[in-house]
C-alpha positions in Angstrom: 89.2 114.5 104.9 89.0 116.4 108.2 90.0 114.8 111.5 86.4 115.0 112.5 85.3 112.9 109.5 87.7 110.1 110.2 85.7 107.0 110.7 82.5 108.5 109.3 81.6 105.3 107.3 82.2 103.2 110.4 80.3 105.7 112.5 77.3 105.5 110.1 77.3 101.8 110.2 78.3 100.9 113.8 77.9 104.1 115.8 80.1 106.5 117.8 81.0 103.9 120.4 82.8 101.7 117.9 84.7 104.6 116.5 85.7 105.7 120.0 86.9 102.1 120.8 88.9 102.1 117.6 90.6 105.3 118.5 91.2 103.9 122.0 92.8 100.8 120.3 95.1 103.0 118.2 96.2 104.9 121.3 96.9 101.7 123.3 98.7 100.2 120.4 101.0 103.2 120.3 101.6 102.7 124.0 102.5 99.1 123.3 104.9 100.3 120.6 106.6 102.5 123.2 107.1 99.6 125.5 108.5 97.5 122.7 111.0 100.3 121.9 112.3 99.9 125.5 113.3 96.3 124.6 112.4 92.8 125.6 115.1 92.6 128.3 113.6 95.5 130.1 110.2 93.9 130.1 111.5 90.6 131.3 113.6 92.1 134.1 111.7 95.2 135.4 108.5 94.8 137.3 107.3 98.3 136.6 107.6 97.6 132.9 105.8 94.3 133.4 102.9 96.1 135.1 102.7 98.7 132.4 102.7 96.0 129.7 99.9 94.2 131.6 97.9 97.3 131.7 98.4 98.1 128.0 97.6 94.6 126.9 94.6 94.5 129.1 93.3 97.8 127.7 93.7 96.6 124.2 91.8 93.4 124.9 89.1 95.3 126.8 88.6 97.8 124.0 88.4 95.0 121.5 85.8 93.1 123.5 83.5 96.2 123.2 83.5 96.0 119.4 80.3 94.3 118.3 80.6 90.8 116.8 79.2 92.1 113.6 82.1 94.5 113.3 84.7 91.9 114.2 83.2 89.6 111.6 83.2 92.3 108.9 86.8 93.2 109.7 88.2 89.7 110.2 91.8 90.7 109.3 92.8 90.5 113.0 92.5 87.6 115.5 89.9 89.4 117.6 89.3 86.4 119.8 93.0 86.1 120.6 93.3 89.8 121.3 90.4 89.6 123.7 91.6 86.3 125.2 95.1 87.6 126.1 93.5 90.2 128.3 91.8 87.4 130.2 95.2 85.6 130.6 96.9 88.8 131.7 94.2 89.7 134.1 94.0 86.3 135.8 97.3 84.5 135.7 99.1 86.8 138.1 102.3 85.3 139.2 102.2 82.6 136.6 102.1 85.1 133.7 104.6 84.4 130.9 106.1 87.7 129.9 107.3 86.2 126.7 103.6 86.0 125.7 103.0 89.6 126.9 106.0 90.6 124.7 104.4 88.8 121.7 101.2 90.7 122.3 102.9 94.0 122.5 104.8 93.4 119.3 101.5 92.3 117.6 99.8 95.6 118.6 101.5 97.5 115.9 99.9 95.3 113.3 96.6 95.9 114.9 97.1 99.7 114.8 98.1 99.6 111.1 95.1 97.4 110.3 92.7 99.9 112.0 94.3 102.9 110.4 94.7 101.4 106.9 91.9 98.9 106.5 89.2 100.1 108.8 89.7 103.9 108.6 91.2 103.7 105.1 94.5 105.3 106.1 92.8 108.6 106.9 94.1 108.7 110.5 97.8 108.6 111.2 99.5 108.8 114.5 
């Protein structure tokens, strides 16, 4: 399977935009993994890390919100509503944001990445 053919069955059923959003999600989940590798203490104590984490979690939720309900229903192996919902929390809680929740979302992003790669794309795309 060539890199250009990754997601062809998804593309045929849902279109290019869904495949693009899924690739975006994989990218953002890799960014989340990088933040997790820096450690929870860094996230909880450094405002730059906090802002980066907010941005990544927000992008994950935003990209997920652009997946059609039909797709999310067909691929129900992830808590799509929670993924979308944490973006709303991150975007609107400001100073009351609980960075332990953000940490949990960052950690969960790797499972989302694996799900997209393995279950949605059938393991044909690896990062």
